[in-house]
C-alpha positions as CSV (number, residue, x, y, z in Angstrom):
1,A,-32.9,-2.3,32.4
2,R,-33.0,1.4,30.7
3,L,-31.5,3.2,33.7
4,L,-28.1,1.5,33.4
5,S,-28.0,2.4,30.1
6,L,-28.9,6.1,30.7
7,G,-26.2,5.9,33.7
8,L,-23.1,4.5,32.2
9,I,-24.0,6.7,29.5
10,V,-24.1,9.5,31.4
11,A,-20.4,8.2,33.4
12,G,-19.4,8.1,30.0
13,I,-19.9,12.2,29.6
14,I,-18.9,12.7,33.0
15,G,-15.4,10.6,32.2
16,L,-15.3,12.7,28.9
17,K,-15.4,15.9,30.6
18,L,-12.7,14.8,32.8
19,S,-10.7,13.7,30.3
20,T,-10.5,17.1,28.4
21,H,-10.5,19.2,31.5
């Protein structure tokens, strides 16, 4: 269940990086 949380956090960070690119 922790992998899901980590995946969500990573996906959020990647989304932010792509958005601010």
